[in-house]
C-alpha positions in Angstrom: -11.9 12.9 2.3 -9.4 11.1 -0.2 -7.7 8.3 -0.3 -4.5 5.6 -2.0 -5.2 4.3 -4.7 -7.1 0.9 -4.3 -6.1 -1.2 -6.7 -2.2 -0.6 -6.0 -2.9 -1.9 -3.0 -4.7 -4.6 -3.5 -1.8 -5.3 -5.5 0.5 -5.1 -2.6 -1.7 -7.0 -0.2 -2.8 -10.0 -2.2 0.7 -9.8 -4.5 -0.8 -9.6 -8.0 0.9 -6.0 -9.5 -1.8 -7.0 -12.7 -3.9 -5.3 -10.1 -2.0 -2.9 -9.5 -3.2 -1.1 -13.1 -4.1 1.5 -14.8 -6.0 3.2 -16.8 -2.7 4.6 -18.5 -1.9 0.8 -19.2 -4.6 0.0 -19.8 -7.1 2.8 -21.3 -9.9 0.6 -21.7 -12.0 0.6 -18.6 -14.4 -2.1 -19.6 -11.3 -4.9 -20.9 -9.6 -3.0 -17.2 -12.2 -4.1 -15.2 -13.1 -7.4 -16.7 -9.0 -8.3 -16.3 -9.7 -7.1 -12.2 -12.5 -9.6 -12.2 -10.6 -11.8 -13.8 -7.5 -11.9 -11.6 -9.8 -12.0 -8.5 -11.9 -14.2 -9.7 -8.7 -16.9 -10.2 -7.3 -16.5 -7.1 -10.6 -16.7 -5.1 -10.1 -13.4 -3.4 -13.9 -12.1 -2.5 -15.0 -8.5 -2.0 -14.7 -9.5 2.0 -10.9 -10.1 0.7 -11.4 -6.1 -0.4 -12.9 -4.8 2.3 -11.1 -6.3 5.0 -8.0 -4.0 3.2 -10.0 -1.1 2.9 -10.3 -1.5 6.3 -6.8 -0.1 7.2 -5.8 2.1 5.1 -6.3 6.2 6.8 -7.3 9.3 4.5 -4.3 10.9 3.0 -4.0 13.9 5.0 
């Protein structure tokens, strides 16, 4: 099963456009992950919050 790009969905759900960045915008993967973690921490977004959003997704046809 394939699912839509999660980080774009998280960005919309939490109204944080920076979360939608991919390796296209930031080619250094480790820097990208650190940036995502920092954003999540700064906005008190926990793993349970991400899981709740993920649980609403449907696989792509």
